[in-house]
N, C-alpha and C positions, 0 to 999 in steps of 0.2 A: 201454871198448869203442869202437872206431873206427866211423866212419859206415858204412864199407863192410861191416864185420862185422855191424853192426846191421841194415843193409839185407838182407844175405844171410840173416840169422837170421829176419827177418820173412817173406821170400819162401819160405824153407824151411818155416816154420811154416804158411803158407797152402797150400803144396803138399801137405804131409802131411794137412792138413784136407780138401782136395779128394779126395785119393786114399782117405782113410779113408771119406768119404761114398760114393764110388763102390763100394768093396768091401763096405760095409755093405749097400748095395742089392743087389749081386750075391749075397751070402750069404743075404739074406732071400728072394730069388727062388728060390734053390736048395732052400729048405726047403718041403716040400709043405704045402698048406693043410689044417688040421685039419678045417675045415668040409666039405671034399670027402670026407674019410674017413668022416665021420659021416652026411652027407646027400649022396647022389650028384648031385642037381640044384643044389647050391650053386655059385654063381659065385665062383671064387677071385679074390683080388687086386683086388676092387672098391674097397677103401679103402686100398690099398697106398700110393698117393701121399701121402695124409694122414699115414700113419705115418712115411714118409720125411721129410716136412716137420717133424714133431714132433722126430724125431731130429736133423735139421739145426739146429733152433732150440736144442736143448739143447747140442749141440756148439759152436755159434756163441757162445752165452752163456758157456760155460765158457772158451773161448779169447779171448773179447772183452777180458777184463781185462788179460791179459798182452800181447795185441796192441796194445791202446790205450796201454799204458805204453811199449812199444817204439816205436810210431809217434810218440808225444809226445816221447820222447828224441831220435828222429831229427829231428823238426821243430825242436826247440829247438837242436839242434847245427847245423842247416843254415840258412844265410842265404838267404832267398827271393830277394832282389835279385841275389845272385850267380848263381842258377840261370838267370835270364832275361836276363842280360847277356852 
């Protein structure tokens, strides 16, 4: 795999991850809170950000292995001195 293909693959992978996180949040906000259906004085979405952070951690850990491998391959193939000269 060439350097350009590897770089495009990494960027595409990160883009998909960001879009996935965005839409997971949108879908979760579209689902009504069960607490408000049971108890009308319940304040919905008070812990929503914590849930989103947990989902983010799981998605990040899942993609971390493959991204790390790809970045290492790109780093090994690229001479750092050539980039700054």
